[in-house]
N, C-alpha and C positions, 0 to 999 in steps of 0.2 A: 508492211503497213497496209491497212485496208483502203481500197480504192472505191469499191462498189458494194452497196447494200442491196440484197434481194429481199423485197417485202413479202409479207405473207400471201399476197394475191399474185405474186410472181413478177411484179414490176421491179425494175432496177433503177436505182438512183445513186448519184455520187455520195460517198461517205462525207458527212458534214460534222466535224468535231464539235462545233458550237452547239448543234442540236443535241448531241449526246451530253454535253456539259449542262445544258439547261435541264435536261431530264434528271441528271445526277444531282444538280443543285436542289431541285424540287425534292428528290428522294432523301437527300441529306439534311433537309430542313429540320430544325430542332435537335439534331444530333451533335451540334457544336464541334468542338475541337477533337472529339473522339473519332471522327471520320475524315479522312483525307481523300476526297473524291478524285482530284486530278491524278493522284498516284494509282488509284484503282483503274481509272481509264487507261493510263499509260501501260500498266501491267497487263490489262486485258487485251488491248488492241495490239500489243507487241507480239502476241502469240498468234495473231491472225493476219492473213495477207491476201491481197487480190480481192476476190469476191467472197462474200460470206452472207448468209441469211441474217435477217434481223433477229430471228430466234437464236441462232448461234452466238451472235454478239451479246444478246441479253443474258443467255445462259452463262457465257464466259464472265460477264460482269458479276453475276450472282455468285458464281464459284470463287471468283477473286475476293469478293467480300467475305465469303465464308472462310476462305483460307487465312484471313487475317485473325480469325479465332478470338473474337470479342463480342460482347453484348451489343455495342453500338453498331458494329459491322453486321451482326446478325439481323438487327432491326433494319438496317439499310437494305440488306438482301431481301428482307421481308417485303419492303415497299416495292422493290423491283419485281419480286415474285408475284405479288398481288396484281400488279399491272399485267404481267404476262398471262396469268391464268384467266383473267377476265377476257383477254383477247382470244385465248385458245378455246375457252368454253362458250363464250357468247358472241364472238366476232366483234363487230363494231358497236353493238347496242345491247345493253343489259335489259333483260325482260322485267316487267313488273312482277311483283310477287304472285298476283293472280294468273298472269300468263305462264309463269313457271309452274305453278301448282296444277293448272289445267293440263299442261303438257305431261307432267309426271303422273297425274291421275289417268290420263289416256294410255300411258305406257304401263300402268299397273304398279308403279312404284310408290304411289301415295294413295291414301284414302281420301274420300271427299270430306272436306272440312266445311261445316255448315256456317259459312260467313256470307253476308250479303255483299253486293257490289259496293255499297256505301261503306261497309266495314273494311273491305279490301282497300278502298280509297284511303281510309284512315291508316291502315297498315303501311301503305305506300309512303305516307307522310312520316311514319315512325322509323322505318328502316334507314339506317345510316351506313351506306357502303364505305364511307370514308374511314370507318373504324378498322377495316381490313388493313389500312396503311399504318395503323398503330401497332400491329402485331409483329413479333419477330418471325424470321423465316421458319423456325421450327414449329411455331404455332400454326401457321398456314399449312405447312407440310403435313402436320398431324390431322388437321381438318380434312384436307384433300384425300389423304391416303387411308384414313381410318373412319371418318364420320360422314363424308358427303355421300348423298345418293348417287350411285354410279352403276354403270354396266362394267363390272370388273373383268368379264370375259373379253370384251372388246376394248377395254381401257377408255371408256367414255364417261366423263364426269359431268354432273348437272348443277352442282351447288358450290358456291363460294361461301366463306364463313358466315356472313350476315344472313344469307338465305337459310343456312342450317339453323341458326338461332331463332329466326323468325318462324320457321316451320315448327320448332319445338315449342315456342311461346304460344302459337296459335293452337297447336294440338293440346297443350295443357289447359287452355282456357275455353275450349270449344263448348263444353257443357256447363260453363259458369253462368249464373243468372245474367240476363241481358243488361241489367242496369249497371253491372260492374265488369263484364268480361273484357271490354276493350281497355279498361284501366288495367286489368290483370295481364292482358297481352303486352301492354306497354311496360309494365313492371317486370314481367318475366324476361322480355327481350332486353330491357335495360340492364338488369343484373347479370344475365347470362353473357351478353355481348361485351359488357364492361369487365367481365371475368371476376365478378364478385361471387356469384354462385357457380360452383363447379358441378356439372352433371356427369354421372358415370357413362361409360360407353353404351350400355343398352338404351339409355335415354337419347343420346345423340343419334344413334343409328336407327332406332325403331319408332320414335315419336312421329306421329303423322303418317306412318306406313302401315301396311297390313300386318306387319310383324309386331304383335303387341306383347312382347316379353320384356318386362322392365326390371324384374327382380335380379339383383346382382348376386345374391347369395341364397343357397338352399341348404338346409340342414335336415337330415332324417335319421331316425333310429330304427333298428330292427330288434326283435326279440329272438329268443333261443328256439326258433322253429323254422323248418324249411319254408313254410308258407310265408312267414314274415320276411325272411331273407329274400325270397323271390319278389315280394312286393317292393322291398328296398331297391333291388336292381332295376325294377321298372321305373321307380321314382328317379333314380340316378340318370337313366337313359332319357326320360322325358324332360326333366328339368335342364339337362345339358343342352338339348336342342332348343330349349326356350331361353337360352342365353345366360343361365345361372351357373356359377361355380358351386361345387358340391362339397359339403362337409358330411361325412358318414360316421355313424356310431353303431357298432354291431355288438349287442349284448348276447354273446354266445359262448358255448363251452370251449374248452381247449383240447389240444391233441391228447388222444387216448382216454378222454373222459367217456364214461359209459353212455350209450344210446340205446333206448328201448330196454332198459334194465340190464344192459351189459351184453346184449346180443351183438351189438356193433360197437367198435371203437371209433370215437369221433376223430375226424380227419383234421381238425384244427381250423384255424382262421384263413390260412393261405389260399385254399381253393376259392373261398368266398371273396377274398380280396382280388384275386385274379378275375373273377367274374365282374367286379366293379370296373376294373380297367377296361374290359371289353365294352361295357355299357357307355362309359364316358368318352372313350376314344373313337367310338363309332360315329360321333357327331362333330361337326365343325361349327365354330362361332366366329363369323366374320374372318374366315380364313385360318383360324387356329383351332387346334383340337381342344376338346373338353378336358377338365381337370378336376381332381378330387383329392381331399385330404381325409384320411381315415384316422379315427381316434381310439385309443385303448388305454387302460390304466396301467401304471407302472407295476402293480401287483399281479398282473396276469401271468399265469404259469408259462406262457409262451414268450414272455417279454424279451428274452435274449435274442430269439429268432426275429421277432417283430422289429426290434431296434436296428437290425442289420440288413433289412430287406433292400436297402438302396446301396449297400456296400458292394463295390465291384469284385471284392475278393470272396464274397459268399458264393456257395455252389448254386448252380442254376435252379435247383429245386427249392432253394431258400433265398431267392432273389426276385423281387417284383419292382421294376423300375418305373412303371407307369402311374404310380401313386406317390403322394407325399404322406407323411406319417406324423402324428402328434401324440406324445405320451402324456398321461395325466397323473399328477401326484397331488399331495396335500401337505399340510404343515406337519402332520404325524410322520410322513415319510422324510421330510426335511430334517426333523429332529433326529431320526435314525441315521441319516447321512452325517449330520454334525457330530454325533456321538460315535460314529464308525461302528454301528450295530447292524445286526442281521434283521431281515424281515422275512416272514413266510408269505408264499404266493397263494392266491385264491382267485376265484371267479364267481360268476352269478349262479353257477350250478353247485359248486362245492361249499360255498358259504353265502347263501342268498341274502340273509339279513345284514351281514357285514358289508356285502357289496352294495346293498341299498343305502346303508349308512354312509358309505364312501361318497355317494352322490347327494350330498346334503351340506348344510352349514352347521350341523350338529357334530362337532369334533369330539365332544365328550362321549356321546353314544358310540361313535366309531371306536374310540380308544377302549371303552368298556367291553364292546363285543370282540375286539381284537384280543384283549386279555382273556376273555372267556374261551375263545378258540385256541389260544396258545396254551391254556391250562388243560384243555380237553385231550386226554391221551388217545382217544378214539378217532380224533380228527387227524388225518394224514397230512403232514406238513413237509414242505420243501422250503428250506431256508436258503437265502442268498444274502450276500453282503450288500447293504443299501448303497454304500459308497461305490462299490464295484459296478452296480447297475447304472448309477448316475454317470460314472466315467464312461461307460459304454455309450450311453445316450449322448453325452457331450462330444465324445469322439466322433460319432456318426454325424452329429450336427456340424462339427468342425470340418470333417472330410467331405461331406456332400452338400452342406448348407441347407438341407431340406428335411431334417428330422426335428420337428417342432416340439413345443412344450405347452401344456396348459395346467393351471392350478385349479383343481376341481373345487376346493373349498372357496376360493375367491369368486369363481364363476357363480356359485350358489349363495354366496353371502352378500357381495357388493352388487346387488341387483334389486329392482323393484318387483321381480316375478316371485310368485308363490310356488309355481310348479318347478320341477327338477330340470336342471340344465345338465346335459350329458356331454356336450362337445362344443367346439367352435366350428368355424366354417373353413373353406378352402384356404383363406389368407389369414385366419386366426384373429380377426377383429370382431366377430359376431358372437354373441352369447345369448341364446334363445332356447326356450323349452321345446322339447320334441317328445312324441310318444309313438311307439310302434303301431303299425296296422296289422290286422290279422285276417282281413278279408279284402281281396283285390277290389271288389265292387265298392268298398267304402271310399276309395279314392275318387269315385265318380258320384258320390252322394253329395247332396247339397244341404244336409242336415247337420246342425251343430251338435247333435247327440252322438255322433260317431266319436269313438274314443281316440283314434289315431290323430297325430298332428305332425305335419311337415312345417318347419319354420322357414319363412322367407323374410328377407330384409331388403328393402329398397334404400339405396344409398344416395347421398348428396354430399357436397362439400362447400365450405365457406373459405374463400381465399383471404386470410386475415391480413395479408400485406396490401390488399386493395381497398380495405374499409377505411373511410375517412372520418367517421364520427360514431358516437353511441347510437344516435337516432338511425343512422344508416345500417348499423349492425342489427338493430332490432327489426328493421324492415326486411333486410336480407334473410335473417333467420326465419321470419314468417314465410317468405316466398320459397325458401329452400324446403321447409316442411310442407307447404302447400303443394310443391312439385311432387314430393314423395307421396302425399295423399292422393293426388290426381293419378299418379302412375299406378298405385295400388288398385284404384277403382276403374281405371281405363284398361287395365291389363286383361288379356285373354288367358284363362287358366285351362290348360289342356287337361289337367286333373282337377275337376270342379271343387273337390273338398279343400284343396289347397287355397282356392279362392275364398272359400267360406272362412277358414281360419285366418288367412291374411287380412281380410276385411274386419274380422273380429278383434285381432290383435293390433293392427295398424302399427307395426314395428317400423321404426325409422332408424337410420344410421347416418347422421350428419357429422362429417369429420372436418378437421382443420387441414388446410393446405397453406403453403407459403410461409411456414414458421421460420425456416432458415433465412428467407428474404426479410421477413419482419424483424428478426433479431439483428440482421446486418444493418437495416435501416435505423434501428434504435441503438446501434453501436453497443451491442451486448453479446455475450457468448454462452454456449451450452455449458462450458466448463467453469463459469463463474457463479458466485452466489447471486450477483445482480441478474445474470441471465436466467437463473432458476426462478427468481422472483418474477421476472418478466413472463416466463412460461406459465407460472401460476396465474398471473393476471389474465393472460390470453385464454387459458383453459377455463377459468372461472367465468369470464365474460361470455365465452362461447356457450357454456351450458346454461347460464342464467337466461340468456335471450332465447335459447331453444325452449326452455320451460315456459317462458312468457308467451312465446309464439304458439306452443301447443295448448296452453291455457286459453288463449284467444281463439284458436281453431275449435277447441272444445265448446266454447260458448257459441260459436257461429254454426258449427256442424254437428255437435254432439260428441261426447266422449267415446272412446273405443268401447264397443259392445262388451268386450271381455275385460273391462277395467277392474271388475271385481276380482279378477285373478291376479291382480297386482297390489302393491302396497300404496299406490298413489292416493286412493281415497282417504287413507289414514294420514296423509301428509308426508309420505316418504320423500326424502331428498338424499343425494349421495353423501351429504355431510353426516348422515346417520350410520353409514356402514363402511366407509372407506378405512383403509389401514392407517392407524394413527402414527405409525413409524414415519410416514411421509413428512409429518410436521417437524421431524428432527433434522431434515435436510437444510432448512433455512427458517428464518422468522417470518412466516407468511402472514399476511393480513387480508381478510376477505373484504371485497369491495362493495358488495351489494347486501340489501336487506333480505336475507333468506327467510327469516322467520315471518315477515309480512307476506312473502310469496307462498310460504307453506300454508298460511291461513287462507289465502285465496284458493289454493288447490283443494283444501278440505271443503271449503264452502261450495266449490264447483263439483264436488264428488269425484275429483281426479282431473285428467287432462285428455287430450285427443289421442295421444300415442302411448303405447305400452312402454317403449324405450325410445330414446332420442339420439344418442350419440354413439358413434363407432369411428375409429381412426384407421383407415384402410391405406394400403399402398395406392398411389395415384400417378404412376409413372406416365401413362398415356394422357390421361385427362389433365394432369398438371402441365404437360407440354402444350396442350390446347389452350390452357388458361394463361400461359406465359409466366408460370410461377414455379416454385420449388416443390418437390414431391412430399406431400403430407407433412408429417412431423419431423422428417429426417433432415439431418445436415447434408450439405452437398458433398459429393465425393471429390470433384474437381471444379475449378472455375469454368472450364470449357471441356466438352466431351463430344466425341462422335458416337452416337447411339445407333445400333442396328436392330431391326425388328422385321422378321420375315423378308430378309434380303434388302430391306429399305434402309437407306442411310440418312440420318438426321443429325445436323450439326447443332449442338446445344450450348448455351451460355447462361450462366447464372444472372438473373435480372439485376440490372444496374451495377454489374460487377466492375465496370470501368472505374466507377467512383467509390465502390464499397468493397473492393477486393480485400483490404486488410481486415475487414470485419466478418468476412465469411470464414467459418471454421470448417476444415475438411473432416469428413467422417473418420478418416484414417488416423486423425490426431486426437480423437475423443475416446478416452478410456471407457471400458465397459461399465464402470461404476457411474460415470456421468450420464451415459445413455440410460442406465437403469433408473437413475433419479429423474431424468427427463420424462420417461414413460410413467413413472410412479406419480409424479405431480399431475400429469394429464389424466391418469387413471382415477385419481381422487375425484375428478369432475366428469367421469365417464360411466354411464350405466351399462354399457357393453364392454368391448375390449379394444385392444390396440395391436396392429400388425407390427410388433416390436422387433425391428431389425438391429443387428449388432455388427460391428466392424472390427477386423483385426488386420494389421499390417505386420507381416513376419518377414524380415529381411535377413539374408545370409543364414547364419547358424541359429537365429532366434527360434524359439519353440515355446509352446504353452505348457506350463507345469500343471499337473493335475490338481495341486493344492489351490492354484488360482481358479481353476474351473469350479472346484467345490465352493470356494468363497463367492464367486460370481453367482452361482445358483442360489446359495443361501441368502445372498443379498436380494436377489429378485423375489424370493419368497417373502423375506422379511419386509420388503417394500410394497408387497401386495399386487405385483404384476399378475394379471390373469393369464397372459399368453406370451410366448416367445416365437418369433418368426425366423427370418433368414439369418444365417451367418454369411457375411460378405468378407472375403479375404482378398487382399491384394497379391500376396504371395504366401506360400506355406510349405513347410517341410513336414507337416503332420504334427502329431502330438506324441508326447513321451508316454511310456508305459505307466500303468497305475503304480504309484509308490505306496508304501506302507506308512502313510502320513498319519500323525496323531489327530485326534478330534480337533476340529476347528473351534477356537475359543474367541476369536474376534475377527472383525473386518475393519479395514482402514476407513471407517466411516465417521459418523458423528462422535465427537470427543466426549459427550456427556453420557454415552451409553456404556454402562459398566457391566451389563449382563452378557453371558455367553450366547452364541447364536442359537443353541438348542433351547434356551429358555425364553428367547424373545420372538420366536417364530410363531 
């Protein structure tokens, strides 16, 4: 039993259980019957004896709470943790915001924010440090280890959560007009600290600091020339150290294609992919290495090698582990798969017009040109079985989890852009136009006349489980887009031309977080028709208020300068281009007057942003917001998560009372996940980081027929991209069988057509 407590200042005093109980009763307030504080105390103190420090006792109490493995106990631990870190960081007295900012500016960690003493006094009235006590332990842990300004070498921290959010709010509002900026500070702080707006990691870490890199995503393309490829490598290197994840697309020849009229045989794509690995891995982002996904079409002559680059059984000369890979198909390829037919392979060099047609929404032209080349006896053709290629791709996805998929047709069809889209990004949720550069100095130009374009996307999220009304959603959507807008204009662009195109496009990607929690709160499931109708309502509301917000910003600040490069001025809406097969999932009813909104858009000549929505993975930022990750179902009610050797105890929000309504991802079939993403894709102008889940126990395995059906259903439902395969256990996949053409999927009963006809 503890007899003596050693205080932080070295003083010793007798252990007083009543004092500890008072502290615990305060911490357990509002948690009700889900927390038994006396048992926590008993369990904690029983493992300590004699003398112990107050810090040891507090840490033992927190660990005991976390060991109870529940949402309520995690919140209890959060309250205790918030108390401790305040004492550890600030001692006995918390500084004012101005005092802290002055200190951080003197240390070089913050930029000077041009606020008067009177405005700092207003800020001091706004900031509510009590909100720290409403956060779960894993929220505070994420803030401290990921987002707080700190000296990581010496393990010295300077910010608790509310200081982080106020720094962000003030940095976002610093150049707003004087007559509204304090209102904007208050609104940004309110929605960020109440976890309604979710900000990406670059915003948390960099806002208000000398590091002005806010773009989460960077996409670039190269042409079939050494100079263009070298420029692409420079882009990858630079944008990685500016905090962006990289999506690469290299439009180049294949192995053994002629170079300089046949004087040289082309060495293929692998050496160039290895060069990208060197560029992105040379830089660190908040302690982690850079990352890139490279994209290639399924028709590429090197496709068999490219699909196997992550396979541990590949030979070293045909293995590149430092990249992720995404293969692109279209509905033409899907029909070939469904009919179990062969396709011939081609690239930008061997069939340039066919390759150009592939990256468009004109499938008729692609089919006509394909038939022309097929009939041309002088065109050398290498045929492969479409189904065999698909199974190879699915097998690699299944085994590594990291060979992704993008639908080239849907990327270029279900979009407001007029320019070609060649690829997605690192995490597969972004769909933006890119153009190769041919002169390195063009990257440093500030002219809009330069032909090249690197696409960047600034992200944000709305925690749908935290929104209390339609009016609040409308305001939150406005400030989420305003945050994106400010970050685009406040950012430092190491490559000036990227700044030119970013400010001309004003691309935004505002996603949904907390869908699993919102569904549990509404007592509905991913696998039910009612659940899918609820998802439709959530997605429609999300996009409707984003359009309204962008329309408002367009009236206040002007439309995007390159609005003419989009279909918005003609009144484009996602209702015009989404895949109509989605409507066979359930009897959906639209909630809002879209036609009236369309007329407003036309009258305004468009909106503020070229695109508005993208649904990204939000593992870290969702932890900070105390909600569930993006669109995904939870995997377990409680988990222990590790990241860079840090351990974080996670619990699903309100799972003590909502446990029966949370569906585990492991229990949701691929069909239902496809339909979830398809419903959201209907209301999304960019893409979705679409994760899938499989639980293979014992002798269970995946049949190739099932994989074929799953792929065809994704194409049929209009998914733009596919992301991770998450497996609980696996014994691998079975060899390709000689299965007949797929004629049906266990989907909507009213669909009488075969897959090949409905794609």
